[in-house]
N, C-alpha and C positions, 0 to 999 in steps of 0.2 A: 760305412758301417754308423759312424759316430753320428750322421744324419738319421739313418735310420733308429739307431737305439734313443735319441733325442724325440724323434717323432712317435716311438712306443709310449715312450715317459706322458709326453703330451697328452696323448691318448688317453692312457690310464689316469691322468690327474684329470681331465675334461668328464672322463666317464664317471666318476666318484664324485665330482662338482655336481654333474648333472643331477645323479640320483639323490643328492641330498639337497639340492636347489629344490626340486619336483615336491618331493615330501614336504620339507619346510614350509614350501608357497601353498602347498594342498592345505595343510593346517590353518595357517595364518589365513587364506583365503576363505576358506570354510567359516571361519571363526568369525572373521569381518564382515562378511554379506548377512551372517542371522542377527549380528548385533548391529549394521546399519538398518537393516530391514526394520527391526523394533525399533531403535531411534528415530528412524523417518514417522513410525506411523504414530511412535507417541508425539513427535512434533506436531502433527497434522493434526491430532486429536485436541491438544493444545490449542491451536490455532483455531478449529472449528470452535472451541466454548469459547475464547475469546470474542470472535466473530457474532456468536449468537448471542451473549452477553451483552455487548455493544448496540445488534439490533433491538432489544428491548428498553435497555437505557436509555438509546435515544430518544425515546418514544415519551419519557418522564413520566408526566401525571395521566397521559391517555393509557398506558399501560398499566399505570394504578388502579384507572377507573375500572379496565377492563379485568382484572384480575378480582378485585372487588364483586365485579357483578356474577363473575364466574363462580366464585365460592359459595355464593347466595343461591346460584341457582343450579349451576350443577347440571346433570344430566337432563335437566329441561331446557335447556338451549337446544334448539335444532337447528344442526349446520349440516349442508348435503353432505353427503358421503362421497359423492362424485364430484366436488368443486373443481374448477381449473383455474387458469389463469381468468379466462374470459369470463366465467360465472362470477368471478371472486369480482369482478369490475362490475357485474351486475350488482351485486351484494353491497356495493360502495354507492352506487348512485341509487339504491333503494334507499339507505341510509341518509344521504344527502337529502333527498326528496323529502323523506320524513322529516329530517330537519328545518328545510326550508318552509314546510307547512305549518309546522308547529311555531317555529319561533323565525319567522321570517326576520332576515337583515342581521341577525346574530351568529355567532362565531362559535363553537362548541372550544372550551378552554381560554377564550379569549375576553368574551364577554356574556358567557352562558356557562354554567356549570354541569356536571352529569347528572347531579341529583334532581335538576329541575326537569329532566328529560321523561317524558311519558313513558310508562312501561314498551312498548312499541318501538319508542325512540331508542331506548336502553337495548330492546334485544336486537334491532337490525344493526347499533353499533357493534354490540356482542358478536354478530354473525361474521361481519365482515372484518373485523379485528382478529378474530380466532382463524379466519381464513389467510389471511396476511400472515399472522405468525407461524402457523402450521407449515404455510408454503416455505416460509424459512428455513424451518426445520427440516422437510422432507428435501428441499432442495441442497442444502447442508450435508444431509445423509447420503444422497445420491451422488454427488459430486465427488465428494471424499471417497465412497465406498464403504461407508461406516455401518457397524452392526447395528447401531441405535443412537439416536438423540432423543433428549427429553426435557420437560421443565416441571418439575414437583415442588408442591408446597407441604413440608411437616405439617401433621395436625398437632393442633396444641392442647391434646389431651392427655399427653404424659405417654402415649403409646409409640413405635416406632412404626406406625402407618404413616403414609406420604398421599398426597392427592397428587393424581397427573393431570396436569393442567395442556401442557402441548406435547404431542408425542408424534414422532415419525410415521409410526404405523397404526393407519386406518382403522380403529375399532368400528364394527358394523352392528345397529339398531335398527328395528323397522318401527315406524310411526305411522298409522294411518295408511299403510299399503308401500310408502316411500320410505328408503334406506337414508338413515342420519349417522353421524359418527355419535360412538357411544362415550361419550363424555365424562368427565367426574371418576374417571376409574380411581379405586384407591388400592394399594398393595402395602406389603410390610416389609422395610426393610430393617431386618433383624441387626442392631448392633456388633453382632460377631461377626457377621459375613460382610457388613456394610460400615467399617471401623472409618474409612477416610471420607467416606459422605458425611457421616455424623459430627466427625471431625472439622468438615469443612464448613459444615452450617452452624454450630456452635462458637467456632473462630471466628468465621465470618472473612475465613480467607482461602484461597486455591487449594486445592488438594495438592501436595508434594509426594510424587509417585503414583502407583496407579493400584486398583484392586483387580483381581482376576476372579471371572467367575465360570462357570462350566453351565453354558444357557443350552436353550434348543438351538441358536444358530452356531452354535461351535464356544470354542473357549476365548472367551473375550475379556478387556481389562478396560475398566473406565477410570475418567478423569472430571473432577467436578470443580464447579464455579459458580459460587453466591451470589445472589443478583442483589445489587442495592440501587434504591431510587430513592435522592433526598434524602440522604442518610438512615432511609428504613428499608429492613433486611425484607426482600419480598420472596424469595424463593431459590433453588439451586437448578442449574442446569446440569445435567449428566450428559456426557458424550461417550460411548463404548465403542471400541474395533475388536474385531473378530483376529486372534492371534493363529492363525492356519497352523496346520502340521506341515511346514515348509521343509523340514529339516531333510526328507527324501530329494524334495526337489533342487535344492540347493547341492546337498553332496552330488546328484547326477550331474547337474550342471558346473560343478567344482571338478568333477572326475573329467567330463568332457574338454574342459579347459586345459586341465592339466596334459592330456594326452596331446592335445594341438601345443601346447608349449613344448612338451617333449620333443615332438618331431621338430619343430622349429629350431630347438636346442642340438640335436642330433644333426639336422643337416646344417646350422652354420658351425657347429664344431668341426665336422668332416672337412666344409669349405676353408675353415679357419687353417686347419691343420694342412691343407691344399697350399693355401698362399705362403703359408711358415716357411713349407720345404722349397716351394718354387722362388719366393721374392726375397726372403728374409737377408741372404749373403748378398744377392744382385745389389739391392736397394745401400746395404754397408759399401759394398763396392764403389757404386755410382758415386754414393755423397762423398767418400774420400776421395775420388778422382777430380767433382765438382771442386771441392776444398783446394785443392790443389792448383785447379786451373784456374780460379779466382785469385789464388796467391799470387800467382803468375803475373795475370793480365788485366786484374780488375776490370773485367769486362762483366758488365750488369747484366748482359743478356744470359748469363749463367742462372739468375735467378728464374727467369722465363722456363729456362730446361728442366730446372727442380722442382717447380710448382707443376709443370706437366708429368712428372712421374708420381705427384700424390695423387693415388687413386682411393684411398682410404684414411682411417683415423688412428692408426696403432702408430706405437711410440718413434720408431725410426721415421713415419711418413710425418708425424708430429716435428721430428727434428731437422728433416730435410724442410719443411715449411717455412720454421721458424729462421733457420737460416737464410732463405730466399727472402723472408720478410726482411730480415736485416738488410739484407742489398738494396731490397726494394723501397725500403722506407723512406729514406733519404730522397727519392725520386719524386715521390707522390706526396711528399710534405705538403707541399703550396696548395695542391688540386686538395687533400684532404680539409687543409686550413679554409678553402674557400668553400667548398659542400657546409662545414660547419657553420660559416657564416649563414649561409643561407639557410641551415637548418634552423637556428637561432631565431631569425626573422619570423620564417614560418611560424615560429612557435608564440612569438611575441602576438603575430597576427592574431594566432587561434586564440591567445589569453584575452584579447581585446574583444574579441568575439563573444569568448564566453563571459566576460564582463558586463556587457551588453544585453547579453540575455539574462543576467543575474537581476537586473533593475528592472525587467519587463513582466508586467504581470499577463501570465498566461491566459485568463480569461478576456479580458478586455483589450489587449494589446499597450494599454499606457502603460505609464511607471509603477511600480509599485512601492510597499514599504521601504526597502532598501534605497531604492531611486529619491522617494522623500525624504528619508535621510541626508541621504548627500545634498541634496537641494536646501535643506536647512541650514547645513555646513556654511552653505554659500550665503546665505541670507544672514548668519549670522556674522559672517566676514565683513559682510556690505554693510550692515548696520554700524560696525565697529568702524568702520572706514568713513562713515558720515552719509553714508547714501541709504535716506530711509523711506524713498517712496516705494512702498512696498505696502502689500495687503494680504490679508487671507480670506477665503470665503470657504466654508464647510458644509457639505451637503450629505445627507444621510437618507438613503430610499427605507420608504414606508413600507411596512407588511410582509418584509421579505420570509420572514418566519413561517407566516400563514399563508403564503404560496409555497414555500417548499414541503407545508406539511400537506397541503390539501391538492396541489397539483402537482409534487415534484420538484426536485432542486432542478432538473433541465429547464422548466419554465422558471424557477427562481434565477438562474443565469441567464435568461432571455432579458427579466426585468433588470438585472444589473446592467447588462450589455446597453439595453435601451436607455437608460439613466445617464450611461456613461456617453454614449453618443450625444445626447441634448447638451448635457455640460461641455461638451469638445467643441462642438459646434456654438456654443454662445460664448464660452470665454475661449476664442479661438487665437487670443493674442496671449495666453499664459498657459504654465505648464501646468497639467491636470494629473493627479497620483489617485490610484487606490489603494487606501493605506487599511481598509478591513474588510471584511463581506462585504459590507454594504456602506461603507464610509468613504467619501471623496475628499479630495482637499484640492484648491486651485489657491496657487500662489501668484496672486494680483500683480500685475506689473503694466507700464505703459498704458495704452488704449483701456485697457480692461478696468485699471485703476480709476482711470478718469472719468470712465462711465458707468461704475459698477451699479449706481442706483438703477440706471435704465437696464443693465442687463439684467438683474435682479427680476424686474418687473418682466421683460421677457422671457426670462426662466418661468416665472409663474404663470405667465398666460400660455404658455408651450403646455405646461403640465395640465392647465385646466383644459385646455383644448380635446388634450388625450383622455381626459377622466370623462369629459361630455360625450365622445365619441363612442357610439352605441356598438358600432361595427369591432372595434378592440376587443380582444379578450381582456378578462380581469389583470393578468399579470402584464397586459403591455397598457394598461391605463395607469402610467407612471405616477405615483404618487412619492413627494419627497420633503424635507425639510431642508431651509437653507438659511445660515447665516455668517455675516461678514465683520471683519474689523480692519480698518487702513491704520498704521503704526503711527502712533501720537507718542512723542519724546517726554510729555508730560505725565502721561501714565502708563506707558510702557517704558521697562527698563532692559526690555530684551525679547526675542524671537518669541519666547516660550509665553510671554504674558500676551503679545498679541495673538498666538495662537488661541489660547485660553479664552480670550476675549470674544474672537470668531465662533468656538465652540460653544460658547455661554449663550451666545445669540442666536446659534443654531437649535439649541435645545429651547430656547424660548419660544421659537418657531413652532418647533413640533408641539409643546405643549399647547400653544394656540390652536394649530390645526386641529390637537385632539378635542379641545376644549370645543370648537367649531362642529365637530362630529357629533358630539354628544348632547 
C-alpha cells in the first residue's frame, strides 16, 4: 500500500512539473527564438556594412577618382545593364588597352594622375570601376539575403536629397536601342524618417541601432556606415534587411517542439516511475549487503559487482558507484599515474608542434616575424658573449602594390614566393625570415658572411636575368632592392644598430633603382 501511495504522489508531482515546465519552456523558447533571429540579422547587417566599407576604402584614391567622375557625369555614364563577371573583365581590358595606348609605360596612381586621362580613358575607367563596385554590393546582397544595399552621397544644397552611386538593384534605361544602368538617381531622405542616417552622416560615426521602414519589399531595418578616405568623408553605405512576419512561423515551430518535448517527458516519467517501483528498494538492499560483505572479507571483487549494478545515474546508483570507486581507487592508482604521465608527454609534444607553427610564415614556409624576434634575441646574446661574426641583409620586393592592384593578390603572392625562393637559394647557409608583406631579412653567418659581395652580385644577376626574360609574366619578373651590413664594433653598439645600417643600405639601393628607372 505504501508503494502504491508513493507512486501516486510521484505521478501527481511529475504531472504538475510536466505542465509547468512545458508552459515556461514554450514562452521562453518563443521569445528567445524571435530575439535570436533579430539579433542574428542585425549582426549580419553590421558585418556586411563593414565589409563593403573596407572594399571601398581599400581602393583609396582610385575610389576617390571614381566617385568624383561619377558626380560630374552621373547619368551620362553608360554601364551595360546585363554585365557579369566575364564582361566585367572585358571592361577592365578595354580600360587597360586605352591606358596603354595613351600613356605607354605609365601606371595610373603611380606616375599618372587621373586628370591626365582623356575623356575616353576616364569613361572606360569609370565603367569598369562601377561594374566592380556594383558586383560587390550585389554579391553581399545575395549572399546574406538582404533587402537592400547601397552607397549614397548627400547633396550639398541644403536639402534632404541623396545621390545613389552604388545600388544592388539594377535600374534600366535604353540608349540607342541598348540597355544600360540608370545611374545617378536622386531620392529624398527626409530627416524625420531617416534620423539615424543623418546622424551617421553628420557625426561621421556608424549608426547605433536601426531604422525601420515599411517598403515595397516588406518591413525592413537599416544600418549606416560613413566612408572616409584619407580623412575625407566620401559618402555613406546603407544596408537594409527584411524583418519578415515570422511570429506565426516561430509560434508553430515552438508548438511542435513543445508537443515532442511533452511526449518525451510523459514517456520518461512513466519509465522513471517503473524504475523507482522495481529497483529502488532492491538497490538499497543490494548496497547494504555489499557493504556488509566488504566489511567482513575486504574482497575488492565486490567493487566490480557493484559497478555491474549501475545502469543509470540516479542517486542510489551514484552512491553505489562512489562506494565501488573508493574500493577500486587504490588498485588503479599506479595505472592512472602512468596514463597521466603519458598524457603530459603528448601535451608537451603538441605544444612543441604549435610553437613551431607559430614561427612559420604560412605563405612562404620560412620563419616569420616571431621567428625573427627569437633569432634577434640569440644574436644579442652572441654579441654580448663576444661572438661578432654576424651580418644582416635586407631585401624588399618592388611593385607589390602595383601587382596586387593590377593583377590581383594571388599574383602578388606568386611574386613574394618567387623572391623568397631566390633569397633562400642564394643565402643557403643563413636563416631567412619574412618580417613583413614584402620584406625579408637574412642573418648572415659563416660562408654567406664571408662571400657576401659575391652573393649580392649573384642575387642581382638572377633578378636581371628574370627581368630580361620575355617569356615571364610581369609578376614573375622579380624586382627587389637589397642592402647589407656586417657587425663592426667601432660603429655598432648593438644588434639594432647593425639592422638599421642594413636597412639604410637597402633603401639607398631602392632609391638608386628608382632613379635609374626615371
